[in-house]
N, C-alpha and C positions, 0 to 999 in steps of 0.2 A: 376603579372606584365603584362601589355599589351605593349609589346615592339614595337618600330618603326621597319619598314621593309625596308631593303636596298637590291636592286638587282643590280648586276654588271656583266659585261662581264668578263669571266674568263681569256681570252687571253690578253685583254688590261687593265683590272681593271677599265674601265670606268663605272661610275654609270649610270644604265639604268632606275631605278625607286626608288623613296623614298616615303614611306607612313608614315606620322607622326600620331601616335595614342595617344589618351588621356591616361594619366597616373595619378593615384590618389596618389601614394606613391612611395617612393624610399627605396631601401634596401642597407645597408652599414654595415661595421664592425666598431665598436667603438674602443676606445683606449684599452679596456680590451679584445679585440678580439671576442666580442660577436656580433651576428647579431642584427641589429636595423632597425626598420621600422618607417619612418617618413612621414607624409602627405606632398604632394606638394601643395603649394599655387595655387589657381585657375588660376592666370595669367601665371603660368608656366606649367600647365598640358598638354597643346597641343604644347609645344615647342619641336623642334627636339633635340635629345640628343647628337648625334655625328655630328661633322663637316665633310666636304669632305675629309680632310687629314686623319682623324681617320677612316672613312669608308674604304678608300683605304688601310690603314695599316691592318685593320682586314681582308679585302679581300685578301691581300697578305699572311697573316698568314694562312688563311683558304685554300688557294691554295697550300701553302707549305705543310700543313698537309695532304691534299688530295693526293698530289704527294708522300709523304712519306708512307702513308698507302695503296695507290693504289685504293682508292675508296672514294666517297663523305663522308664527316664527319659532324656529329652533334657536334658543338663545344660550350662549355661554357667558358666564359671569365670574367675577372674583370679588372678594371683599377685603378691605383693609381699614382698620381703625373705625369700624362701624359704618363704612360707606361702601355701597355697591358700585361696581364698574362693569359695564357691558363690554365684553371682549370680542363678541361675534354675534351676529344675527343673520339668519338665512331662512328662506321659506321652508316650511315643512312640506316634504314631497310625498309622504307616505299616507296621507289622509285619503 
């Protein structure tokens, strides 16, 4: 997956930069709980995935995790029905 890039100010959570990247497919869990990969139609491949409210919510969660663990985190997440779920958080080791 070629994810969009969102950069924000940690203090204010203001969005500083958005880079929308081309995405060929989407991953999701089906009703059986299995991972499924589906192609994205051409007209949606370069569409921004998250809106401003969602970006700020993820920024808030990321900031909270960084404060909790005391260092920057590499975070994996998922969303369902408008709610975010943190699936994994680990220290960034490449800084």
